[in-house]
C-alpha positions as YAML, in Angstrom:
chain: A
units: angstrom
residues:
- id: 1
  name: UNK
  ca: [55.07, 101.87, 47.69]
- id: 2
  name: UNK
  ca: [55.53, 105.48, 46.56]
- id: 3
  name: UNK
  ca: [52.31, 105.31, 44.53]
- id: 4
  name: UNK
  ca: [50.49, 103.89, 47.56]
- id: 5
  name: UNK
  ca: [51.69, 106.86, 49.63]
- id: 6
  name: UNK
  ca: [50.65, 109.35, 46.93]
- id: 7
  name: UNK
  ca: [47.20, 107.80, 46.72]
- id: 8
  name: UNK
  ca: [46.74, 107.78, 50.49]
- id: 9
  name: UNK
  ca: [47.76, 111.45, 50.80]
- id: 10
  name: UNK
  ca: [45.41, 112.43, 47.98]
- id: 11
  name: UNK
  ca: [42.61, 110.40, 49.56]
- id: 12
  name: UNK
  ca: [43.04, 112.26, 52.85]
- id: 13
  name: UNK
  ca: [42.63, 115.66, 51.20]
- id: 14
  name: UNK
  ca: [39.65, 114.58, 49.11]
- id: 15
  name: UNK
  ca: [37.89, 113.12, 52.17]
- id: 16
  name: UNK
  ca: [38.61, 116.17, 54.34]
- id: 17
  name: UNK
  ca: [37.17, 118.50, 51.70]
- id: 18
  name: UNK
  ca: [34.11, 116.46, 50.80]
- id: 19
  name: UNK
  ca: [33.05, 114.33, 53.78]
- id: 20
  name: UNK
  ca: [31.98, 114.89, 57.40]
- id: 21
  name: UNK
  ca: [35.15, 114.33, 59.36]
- id: 22
  name: UNK
  ca: [34.43, 116.13, 62.66]
- id: 23
  name: UNK
  ca: [32.09, 115.29, 65.57]
- id: 24
  name: UNK
  ca: [28.85, 117.24, 65.61]
- id: 25
  name: UNK
  ca: [29.61, 119.32, 68.70]
- id: 26
  name: UNK
  ca: [31.97, 122.34, 68.59]
- id: 27
  name: UNK
  ca: [33.62, 122.26, 72.01]
- id: 28
  name: UNK
  ca: [35.16, 125.70, 71.57]
- id: 29
  name: UNK
  ca: [31.65, 127.16, 71.59]
- id: 30
  name: UNK
  ca: [31.44, 125.98, 75.22]
- id: 31
  name: UNK
  ca: [34.15, 128.49, 76.21]
- id: 32
  name: UNK
  ca: [32.65, 131.98, 76.51]
- id: 33
  name: UNK
  ca: [34.62, 135.13, 77.20]
- id: 34
  name: UNK
  ca: [33.03, 137.56, 79.68]
- id: 35
  name: UNK
  ca: [31.98, 140.76, 77.94]
- id: 36
  name: UNK
  ca: [33.53, 144.03, 79.11]
- id: 37
  name: UNK
  ca: [31.09, 146.88, 78.49]
- id: 38
  name: UNK
  ca: [33.75, 149.48, 79.43]
- id: 39
  name: UNK
  ca: [36.89, 148.26, 77.66]
- id: 40
  name: UNK
  ca: [38.70, 151.65, 77.85]
- id: 41
  name: UNK
  ca: [40.78, 150.81, 74.77]
- id: 42
  name: UNK
  ca: [40.35, 151.39, 71.06]
- id: 43
  name: UNK
  ca: [40.79, 148.91, 68.25]
- id: 44
  name: UNK
  ca: [43.97, 150.73, 67.22]
- id: 45
  name: UNK
  ca: [45.44, 150.08, 70.70]
- id: 46
  name: UNK
  ca: [45.31, 146.31, 70.27]
- id: 47
  name: UNK
  ca: [48.55, 144.41, 69.76]
- id: 48
  name: UNK
  ca: [47.97, 140.83, 68.62]
- id: 49
  name: UNK
  ca: [51.65, 139.89, 68.27]
- id: 50
  name: UNK
  ca: [53.25, 137.09, 70.25]
- id: 51
  name: UNK
  ca: [56.45, 135.06, 70.38]
- id: 52
  name: UNK
  ca: [56.51, 131.28, 70.05]
- id: 53
  name: UNK
  ca: [59.68, 129.16, 69.97]
- id: 54
  name: UNK
  ca: [61.65, 132.38, 69.68]
- id: 55
  name: UNK
  ca: [59.78, 133.51, 66.56]
- id: 56
  name: UNK
  ca: [57.57, 136.59, 66.41]
- id: 57
  name: UNK
  ca: [54.06, 136.08, 65.02]
- id: 58
  name: UNK
  ca: [51.76, 138.95, 64.05]
- id: 59
  name: UNK
  ca: [48.89, 137.15, 65.76]
- id: 60
  name: UNK
  ca: [48.77, 133.92, 67.76]
- id: 61
  name: UNK
  ca: [47.87, 131.44, 65.05]
- id: 62
  name: UNK
  ca: [49.48, 128.60, 63.14]
- id: 63
  name: UNK
  ca: [48.10, 126.79, 60.13]
- id: 64
  name: UNK
  ca: [48.99, 123.36, 61.43]
- id: 65
  name: UNK
  ca: [50.02, 120.26, 59.50]
- id: 66
  name: UNK
  ca: [47.79, 119.45, 56.55]
- id: 67
  name: UNK
  ca: [49.50, 117.67, 53.67]
- id: 68
  name: UNK
  ca: [52.45, 116.77, 51.46]
- id: 69
  name: UNK
  ca: [53.63, 113.79, 49.44]
- id: 70
  name: UNK
  ca: [51.48, 113.96, 46.30]
- id: 71
  name: UNK
  ca: [51.46, 116.39, 43.35]
- id: 72
  name: UNK
  ca: [48.33, 118.28, 44.42]
- id: 73
  name: UNK
  ca: [49.93, 119.09, 47.78]
- id: 74
  name: UNK
  ca: [52.42, 121.46, 46.14]
- id: 75
  name: UNK
  ca: [49.69, 123.95, 45.27]
- id: 76
  name: UNK
  ca: [48.03, 123.59, 48.68]
- id: 77
  name: UNK
  ca: [51.25, 124.16, 50.63]
- id: 78
  name: UNK
  ca: [52.32, 127.00, 48.35]
- id: 79
  name: UNK
  ca: [48.99, 128.78, 48.89]
- id: 80
  name: UNK
  ca: [49.18, 128.33, 52.66]
- id: 81
  name: UNK
  ca: [52.82, 129.40, 52.87]
- id: 82
  name: UNK
  ca: [52.23, 132.54, 50.81]
- id: 83
  name: UNK
  ca: [49.29, 133.56, 53.02]
- id: 84
  name: UNK
  ca: [51.14, 132.79, 56.27]
- id: 85
  name: UNK
  ca: [54.18, 134.77, 55.10]
- id: 86
  name: UNK
  ca: [52.07, 137.80, 54.19]
- id: 87
  name: UNK
  ca: [50.14, 137.73, 57.47]
- id: 88
  name: UNK
  ca: [53.15, 136.87, 59.63]
- id: 89
  name: UNK
  ca: [51.92, 133.65, 61.22]
- id: 90
  name: UNK
  ca: [53.23, 130.10, 61.55]
- id: 91
  name: UNK
  ca: [52.78, 127.07, 59.34]
- id: 92
  name: UNK
  ca: [53.12, 123.33, 59.82]
- id: 93
  name: UNK
  ca: [53.55, 120.76, 57.07]
- id: 94
  name: UNK
  ca: [52.16, 117.27, 56.53]
- id: 95
  name: UNK
  ca: [54.11, 114.09, 57.36]
- id: 96
  name: UNK
  ca: [57.56, 114.40, 55.80]
- id: 97
  name: UNK
  ca: [58.35, 110.70, 55.63]
- id: 98
  name: UNK
  ca: [57.26, 110.71, 52.00]
- id: 99
  name: UNK
  ca: [59.37, 113.72, 51.05]
- id: 100
  name: UNK
  ca: [62.51, 112.46, 52.81]
- id: 101
  name: UNK
  ca: [62.23, 109.13, 50.96]
- id: 102
  name: UNK
  ca: [61.87, 110.88, 47.60]
- id: 103
  name: UNK
  ca: [58.10, 111.02, 47.13]
- id: 104
  name: UNK
  ca: [57.15, 114.48, 45.80]
- id: 105
  name: UNK
  ca: [59.73, 116.39, 47.88]
- id: 106
  name: UNK
  ca: [58.76, 119.58, 46.05]
- id: 107
  name: UNK
  ca: [55.33, 119.42, 47.71]
- id: 108
  name: UNK
  ca: [57.15, 120.18, 50.98]
- id: 109
  name: UNK
  ca: [60.14, 122.28, 49.90]
- id: 110
  name: UNK
  ca: [57.84, 124.82, 48.21]
- id: 111
  name: UNK
  ca: [57.42, 126.33, 51.68]
- id: 112
  name: UNK
  ca: [61.00, 127.65, 51.40]
- id: 113
  name: UNK
  ca: [59.88, 129.98, 48.60]
- id: 114
  name: UNK
  ca: [58.14, 132.16, 51.20]
- id: 115
  name: UNK
  ca: [59.28, 134.00, 54.31]
- id: 116
  name: UNK
  ca: [57.08, 132.20, 56.83]
- id: 117
  name: UNK
  ca: [58.12, 133.36, 60.33]
- id: 118
  name: UNK
  ca: [57.69, 129.95, 62.01]
- id: 119
  name: UNK
  ca: [57.91, 126.69, 60.05]
- id: 120
  name: UNK
  ca: [57.10, 123.40, 61.77]
- id: 121
  name: UNK
  ca: [58.15, 120.04, 60.35]
- id: 122
  name: UNK
  ca: [56.34, 116.74, 60.80]
- id: 123
  name: UNK
  ca: [57.52, 113.24, 61.72]
- id: 124
  name: UNK
  ca: [55.16, 110.49, 62.87]
- id: 125
  name: UNK
  ca: [55.92, 109.00, 66.30]
- id: 126
  name: UNK
  ca: [55.14, 105.42, 65.21]
- id: 127
  name: UNK
  ca: [57.95, 105.60, 62.66]
- id: 128
  name: UNK
  ca: [60.50, 106.22, 65.44]
- id: 129
  name: UNK
  ca: [60.09, 102.71, 66.90]
- id: 130
  name: UNK
  ca: [60.11, 99.22, 65.35]
- id: 131
  name: UNK
  ca: [57.09, 98.38, 63.19]
- id: 132
  name: UNK
  ca: [57.66, 94.86, 61.91]
- id: 133
  name: UNK
  ca: [60.16, 94.87, 59.05]
- id: 134
  name: UNK
  ca: [59.79, 98.59, 58.30]
- id: 135
  name: UNK
  ca: [62.80, 100.89, 58.55]
- id: 136
  name: UNK
  ca: [62.97, 103.34, 61.43]
- id: 137
  name: UNK
  ca: [62.89, 107.09, 60.83]
- id: 138
  name: UNK
  ca: [66.37, 107.94, 62.10]
- id: 139
  name: UNK
  ca: [67.79, 111.10, 63.64]
- id: 140
  name: UNK
  ca: [69.60, 111.70, 60.35]
- id: 141
  name: UNK
  ca: [66.27, 111.55, 58.53]
- id: 142
  name: UNK
  ca: [64.76, 114.01, 61.02]
- id: 143
  name: UNK
  ca: [67.62, 116.31, 60.08]
- id: 144
  name: UNK
  ca: [66.73, 115.83, 56.42]
- id: 145
  name: UNK
  ca: [63.11, 116.65, 57.23]
- id: 146
  name: UNK
  ca: [64.26, 119.89, 58.83]
- id: 147
  name: UNK
  ca: [66.41, 120.79, 55.84]
- id: 148
  name: UNK
  ca: [63.65, 119.97, 53.36]
- id: 149
  name: UNK
  ca: [61.55, 122.91, 54.58]
- id: 150
  name: UNK
  ca: [64.07, 124.88, 56.69]
- id: 151
  name: UNK
  ca: [62.01, 123.97, 59.76]
- id: 152
  name: UNK
  ca: [62.45, 125.96, 62.96]
- id: 153
  name: UNK
  ca: [61.11, 123.04, 64.96]
- id: 154
  name: UNK
  ca: [59.95, 119.50, 64.13]
- id: 155
  name: UNK
  ca: [56.66, 118.19, 65.50]
- id: 156
  name: UNK
  ca: [56.52, 114.53, 66.46]
- id: 157
  name: UNK
  ca: [52.95, 113.49, 65.72]
- id: 158
  name: UNK
  ca: [51.25, 111.13, 68.15]
- id: 159
  name: UNK
  ca: [48.82, 109.72, 65.60]
- id: 160
  name: UNK
  ca: [48.05, 106.31, 67.05]
- id: 161
  name: UNK
  ca: [44.29, 106.72, 66.66]
- id: 162
  name: UNK
  ca: [44.75, 107.07, 62.92]
- id: 163
  name: UNK
  ca: [47.22, 104.19, 62.77]
- id: 164
  name: UNK
  ca: [44.96, 101.78, 64.66]
- id: 165
  name: UNK
  ca: [42.11, 102.35, 62.18]
- id: 166
  name: UNK
  ca: [44.27, 102.57, 59.05]
- id: 167
  name: UNK
  ca: [44.55, 99.17, 57.28]
- id: 168
  name: UNK
  ca: [48.29, 99.64, 56.77]
- id: 169
  name: UNK
  ca: [48.76, 101.38, 60.14]
- id: 170
  name: UNK
  ca: [51.81, 101.20, 62.41]
- id: 171
  name: UNK
  ca: [50.46, 100.21, 65.81]
- id: 172
  name: UNK
  ca: [53.48, 99.61, 68.03]
- id: 173
  name: UNK
  ca: [53.73, 102.42, 70.58]
- id: 174
  name: UNK
  ca: [56.42, 100.94, 72.82]
- id: 175
  name: UNK
  ca: [59.52, 103.09, 73.23]
- id: 176
  name: UNK
  ca: [58.17, 106.30, 71.71]
- id: 177
  name: UNK
  ca: [58.94, 108.50, 74.73]
- id: 178
  name: UNK
  ca: [62.58, 107.39, 74.79]
- id: 179
  name: UNK
  ca: [62.84, 107.91, 71.03]
- id: 180
  name: UNK
  ca: [61.51, 111.47, 71.36]
- id: 181
  name: UNK
  ca: [63.91, 112.14, 74.22]
- id: 182
  name: UNK
  ca: [66.84, 111.01, 72.06]
- id: 183
  name: UNK
  ca: [65.76, 113.21, 69.14]
- id: 184
  name: UNK
  ca: [65.29, 116.23, 71.42]
- id: 185
  name: UNK
  ca: [69.01, 116.04, 72.29]
- id: 186
  name: UNK
  ca: [69.88, 116.66, 68.64]
- id: 187
  name: UNK
  ca: [66.98, 118.63, 67.14]
- id: 188
  name: UNK
  ca: [64.42, 121.27, 68.18]
- id: 189
  name: UNK
  ca: [61.42, 119.02, 68.87]
- id: 190
  name: UNK
  ca: [57.81, 119.57, 69.88]
- id: 191
  name: UNK
  ca: [55.01, 117.02, 70.24]
- id: 192
  name: UNK
  ca: [51.63, 117.14, 68.49]
- id: 193
  name: UNK
  ca: [48.51, 115.00, 68.72]
- id: 194
  name: UNK
  ca: [46.39, 114.61, 65.59]
- id: 195
  name: UNK
  ca: [42.80, 114.84, 66.77]
- id: 196
  name: UNK
  ca: [42.50, 112.98, 70.07]
- id: 197
  name: UNK
  ca: [44.07, 115.40, 72.56]
- id: 198
  name: UNK
  ca: [46.77, 115.17, 75.22]
- id: 199
  name: UNK
  ca: [46.03, 114.51, 78.88]
- id: 200
  name: UNK
  ca: [47.69, 115.97, 81.96]
- id: 201
  name: UNK
  ca: [49.64, 112.81, 82.76]
- id: 202
  name: UNK
  ca: [51.00, 112.57, 79.20]
- id: 203
  name: UNK
  ca: [52.02, 116.24, 79.31]
- id: 204
  name: UNK
  ca: [53.82, 115.60, 82.60]
- id: 205
  name: UNK
  ca: [55.64, 112.62, 81.08]
- id: 206
  name: UNK
  ca: [56.72, 114.73, 78.12]
- id: 207
  name: UNK
  ca: [57.85, 117.93, 79.81]
- id: 208
  name: UNK
  ca: [61.12, 116.63, 81.19]
- id: 209
  name: UNK
  ca: [62.54, 115.07, 78.03]
- id: 210
  name: UNK
  ca: [63.74, 118.19, 76.25]
- id: 211
  name: UNK
  ca: [60.82, 119.06, 73.97]
- id: 212
  name: UNK
  ca: [59.97, 122.71, 73.30]
- id: 213
  name: UNK
  ca: [56.17, 122.59, 73.37]
- id: 214
  name: UNK
  ca: [52.92, 120.69, 72.87]
- id: 215
  name: UNK
  ca: [50.11, 120.97, 70.33]
- id: 216
  name: UNK
  ca: [47.09, 119.30, 71.93]
- id: 217
  name: UNK
  ca: [45.14, 118.83, 68.64]
- id: 218
  name: UNK
  ca: [42.16, 117.62, 70.60]
- id: 219
  name: UNK
  ca: [38.88, 115.99, 69.67]
- id: 220
  name: UNK
  ca: [36.37, 118.25, 67.97]
- id: 221
  name: UNK
  ca: [38.21, 118.99, 64.75]
- id: 222
  name: UNK
  ca: [39.28, 116.53, 62.06]
- id: 223
  name: UNK
  ca: [38.93, 112.94, 63.24]
- id: 224
  name: UNK
  ca: [41.47, 110.77, 61.46]
- id: 225
  name: UNK
  ca: [39.42, 107.81, 62.57]
- id: 226
  name: UNK
  ca: [36.69, 109.29, 60.37]
- id: 227
  name: UNK
  ca: [39.14, 109.91, 57.52]
- id: 228
  name: UNK
  ca: [40.29, 106.29, 57.62]
- id: 229
  name: UNK
  ca: [36.67, 105.16, 57.92]
- id: 230
  name: UNK
  ca: [35.94, 106.53, 54.46]
- id: 231
  name: UNK
  ca: [39.07, 104.94, 53.02]
- id: 232
  name: UNK
  ca: [38.07, 101.60, 54.54]
- id: 233
  name: UNK
  ca: [34.57, 101.93, 53.07]
- id: 234
  name: UNK
  ca: [36.04, 102.58, 49.63]
- id: 235
  name: UNK
  ca: [38.25, 99.50, 50.00]
- id: 236
  name: UNK
  ca: [35.36, 97.31, 51.20]
- id: 237
  name: UNK
  ca: [37.13, 96.65, 54.51]
- id: 238
  name: UNK
  ca: [34.26, 95.96, 56.91]
- id: 239
  name: UNK
  ca: [36.46, 95.54, 60.01]
- id: 240
  name: UNK
  ca: [38.20, 98.91, 59.57]
- id: 241
  name: UNK
  ca: [34.95, 100.58, 58.58]
- id: 242
  name: UNK
  ca: [33.36, 99.48, 61.84]
- id: 243
  name: UNK
  ca: [36.44, 100.53, 63.81]
- id: 244
  name: UNK
  ca: [36.34, 103.95, 62.17]
- id: 245
  name: UNK
  ca: [32.72, 104.39, 63.20]
- id: 246
  name: UNK
  ca: [33.40, 103.21, 66.75]
- id: 247
  name: UNK
  ca: [36.31, 105.62, 67.27]
- id: 248
  name: UNK
  ca: [34.85, 108.54, 65.27]
- id: 249
  name: UNK
  ca: [34.59, 110.76, 68.37]
- id: 250
  name: UNK
  ca: [37.36, 109.21, 70.44]
- id: 251
  name: UNK
  ca: [39.56, 111.58, 72.41]
- id: 252
  name: UNK
  ca: [39.72, 114.53, 74.78]
- id: 253
  name: UNK
  ca: [37.90, 117.68, 73.61]
- id: 254
  name: UNK
  ca: [40.38, 120.38, 72.62]
- id: 255
  name: UNK
  ca: [39.51, 122.97, 75.31]
- id: 256
  name: UNK
  ca: [39.63, 120.30, 78.02]
- id: 257
  name: UNK
  ca: [42.99, 119.16, 76.70]
- id: 258
  name: UNK
  ca: [44.31, 122.73, 76.91]
- id: 259
  name: UNK
  ca: [43.16, 122.95, 80.54]
- id: 260
  name: UNK
  ca: [44.84, 119.60, 81.19]
- id: 261
  name: UNK
  ca: [48.20, 120.59, 79.70]
- id: 262
  name: UNK
  ca: [48.81, 124.28, 80.42]
- id: 263
  name: UNK
  ca: [50.20, 123.52, 83.86]
- id: 264
  name: UNK
  ca: [53.10, 121.46, 82.49]
- id: 265
  name: UNK
  ca: [55.32, 124.50, 82.00]
- id: 266
  name: UNK
  ca: [55.64, 124.19, 78.22]
- id: 267
  name: UNK
  ca: [54.09, 126.38, 75.52]
- id: 268
  name: UNK
  ca: [50.76, 124.88, 74.43]
- id: 269
  name: UNK
  ca: [49.26, 125.22, 70.97]
- id: 270
  name: UNK
  ca: [45.47, 124.82, 70.97]
- id: 271
  name: UNK
  ca: [44.24, 123.10, 67.84]
- id: 272
  name: UNK
  ca: [41.39, 120.75, 67.04]
- id: 273
  name: UNK
  ca: [38.11, 122.32, 65.98]
- id: 274
  name: UNK
  ca: [39.13, 125.99, 66.04]
- id: 275
  name: UNK
  ca: [37.03, 127.71, 63.40]
- id: 276
  name: UNK
  ca: [37.12, 131.45, 64.09]
- id: 277
  name: UNK
  ca: [38.81, 134.24, 66.00]
- id: 278
  name: UNK
  ca: [36.62, 133.89, 69.09]
- id: 279
  name: UNK
  ca: [37.86, 130.31, 69.42]
- id: 280
  name: UNK
  ca: [41.47, 131.55, 69.24]
- id: 281
  name: UNK
  ca: [40.70, 134.15, 71.92]
- id: 282
  name: UNK
  ca: [39.08, 131.47, 74.09]
- id: 283
  name: UNK
  ca: [42.14, 129.25, 73.72]
- id: 284
  name: UNK
  ca: [44.46, 132.06, 74.80]
- id: 285
  name: UNK
  ca: [42.22, 132.81, 77.80]
- id: 286
  name: UNK
  ca: [42.58, 129.15, 78.85]
- id: 287
  name: UNK
  ca: [46.35, 129.51, 78.87]
- id: 288
  name: UNK
  ca: [47.38, 128.41, 75.37]
- id: 289
  name: UNK
  ca: [50.26, 130.27, 73.75]
- id: 290
  name: UNK
  ca: [48.76, 130.05, 70.28]
- id: 291
  name: UNK
  ca: [45.83, 128.66, 68.32]
- id: 292
  name: UNK
  ca: [46.01, 126.28, 65.39]
- id: 293
  name: UNK
  ca: [43.76, 125.73, 62.39]
- id: 294
  name: UNK
  ca: [43.89, 123.21, 59.57]
- id: 295
  name: UNK
  ca: [40.62, 122.06, 58.04]
- id: 296
  name: UNK
  ca: [39.22, 125.57, 58.56]
- id: 297
  name: UNK
  ca: [41.40, 126.76, 55.66]
- id: 298
  name: UNK
  ca: [41.75, 123.57, 53.62]
- id: 299
  name: UNK
  ca: [39.08, 124.32, 51.04]
- id: 300
  name: UNK
  ca: [40.57, 127.79, 50.51]
- id: 301
  name: UNK
  ca: [44.04, 126.26, 50.21]
- id: 302
  name: UNK
  ca: [42.89, 124.17, 47.26]
- id: 303
  name: UNK
  ca: [41.84, 127.40, 45.56]
- id: 304
  name: UNK
  ca: [44.41, 130.19, 45.97]
- id: 305
  name: UNK
  ca: [46.72, 132.00, 48.34]
- id: 306
  name: UNK
  ca: [44.35, 134.96, 48.28]
- id: 307
  name: UNK
  ca: [41.49, 132.74, 49.46]
- id: 308
  name: UNK
  ca: [43.60, 131.46, 52.36]
- id: 309
  name: UNK
  ca: [44.70, 135.00, 53.22]
- id: 310
  name: UNK
  ca: [41.09, 136.21, 53.17]
- id: 311
  name: UNK
  ca: [39.97, 133.43, 55.54]
- id: 312
  name: UNK
  ca: [42.87, 134.00, 57.93]
- id: 313
  name: UNK
  ca: [42.26, 137.76, 57.86]
- id: 314
  name: UNK
  ca: [38.70, 137.20, 59.03]
- id: 315
  name: UNK
  ca: [40.01, 135.06, 61.90]
- id: 316
  name: UNK
  ca: [42.50, 137.79, 62.83]
- id: 317
  name: UNK
  ca: [39.84, 140.50, 62.82]
- id: 318
  name: UNK
  ca: [37.48, 138.35, 64.90]
- id: 319
  name: UNK
  ca: [40.30, 137.89, 67.39]
- id: 320
  name: UNK
  ca: [40.91, 141.64, 67.53]
- id: 321
  name: UNK
  ca: [37.20, 142.26, 68.07]
- id: 322
  name: UNK
  ca: [37.12, 139.73, 70.91]
- id: 323
  name: UNK
  ca: [40.10, 141.47, 72.49]
- id: 324
  name: UNK
  ca: [38.36, 144.85, 72.29]
- id: 325
  name: UNK
  ca: [35.17, 143.42, 73.77]
- id: 326
  name: UNK
  ca: [37.07, 141.97, 76.71]
- id: 327
  name: UNK
  ca: [39.24, 145.04, 77.24]
- id: 328
  name: UNK
  ca: [42.48, 143.23, 76.33]
- id: 329
  name: UNK
  ca: [45.07, 145.35, 74.57]
- id: 330
  name: UNK
  ca: [47.58, 142.52, 74.09]
- id: 331
  name: UNK
  ca: [47.86, 138.73, 74.10]
- id: 332
  name: UNK
  ca: [49.33, 138.64, 77.61]
- id: 333
  name: UNK
  ca: [46.25, 140.43, 78.95]
- id: 334
  name: UNK
  ca: [43.99, 138.14, 76.93]
- id: 335
  name: UNK
  ca: [45.61, 135.15, 78.63]
- id: 336
  name: UNK
  ca: [44.08, 136.41, 81.89]
- id: 337
  name: UNK
  ca: [40.66, 137.31, 80.47]
- id: 338
  name: UNK
  ca: [37.62, 136.12, 82.39]
- id: 339
  name: UNK
  ca: [35.75, 133.25, 80.79]
- id: 340
  name: UNK
  ca: [33.19, 130.61, 81.59]
- id: 341
  name: UNK
  ca: [33.15, 127.00, 80.44]
- id: 342
  name: UNK
  ca: [29.78, 125.44, 79.75]
- id: 343
  name: UNK
  ca: [28.14, 122.31, 78.40]
- id: 344
  name: UNK
  ca: [29.95, 119.12, 77.48]
- id: 345
  name: UNK
  ca: [33.37, 120.73, 77.89]
- id: 346
  name: UNK
  ca: [32.56, 121.65, 81.50]
- id: 347
  name: UNK
  ca: [31.43, 118.09, 82.10]
- id: 348
  name: UNK
  ca: [34.71, 116.77, 80.70]
- id: 349
  name: UNK
  ca: [36.85, 119.13, 82.78]
- id: 350
  name: UNK
  ca: [34.95, 118.35, 85.97]
- id: 351
  name: UNK
  ca: [35.25, 114.62, 85.35]
- id: 352
  name: UNK
  ca: [38.96, 114.52, 84.49]
...
């Protein structure tokens, strides 16, 4: 079983680096900030810092969950953690079920070697409820997941799209809300989608159960249906291959999901297809507390910490430029910046 997990984790990284795993349309490009020709501030006046879950970030960005659980993940997570620590931003980790059960725990715990200001753990929602004869991921194990990386908060990942396409997927979703509620009584918990977005009604159902925030992780970034499609093709599984193709672009576009969820009264992280600093600025203008990137830095993470830092620095400087060009000296002001929503994203928002 441990070798199966290692192989699956390695497959995911290889596919994300080498294959097309996102829909063709970038929904964040549909959100345009209104230019301010008289900003009356200078670049040196701009303060990009923010606070999320009680932790101060130098700019509103998290490198969200990518990997863990196979030997190559140690280098990837070390490179990301070093860059995030140096730049003062948050970091999430891949599913910790493998690490807690003894599969390459060092690929997760390496994060503790660096002073990352906000560390987010990762537990899959399907593992919190019965899945045939499989063991449940208990509250004690969530505690172990926290300790493994010294997590400030643990994200429960709503990854049912991936599970329904994955040949070995866990597809029972009954009882997940109650399981999250129980965990939130004992641990600092947030909820995260993994590429299909969160709707208004789901956000409303989540807000009263003790969680600290939501990461929408909407459609437009990495599609785990696509990731599992390639795995199914390699295995010669025609049924799962066809399912992967059918659900390739399933979900709520990320900007539309942010609009859907920001009224729930919880901090919202906008991830799913964010590629540059203008996308982060757009997300903040829609009401998100923070942006999130993953695949945007994955290739760099396989190379070096300096490569990750260089990519994240570009995103930070693009964000600062967008703030200057909209006359926003801080993130709070940016959250009120004028913007327009065009194209397919506008159609989604109007139809929801």
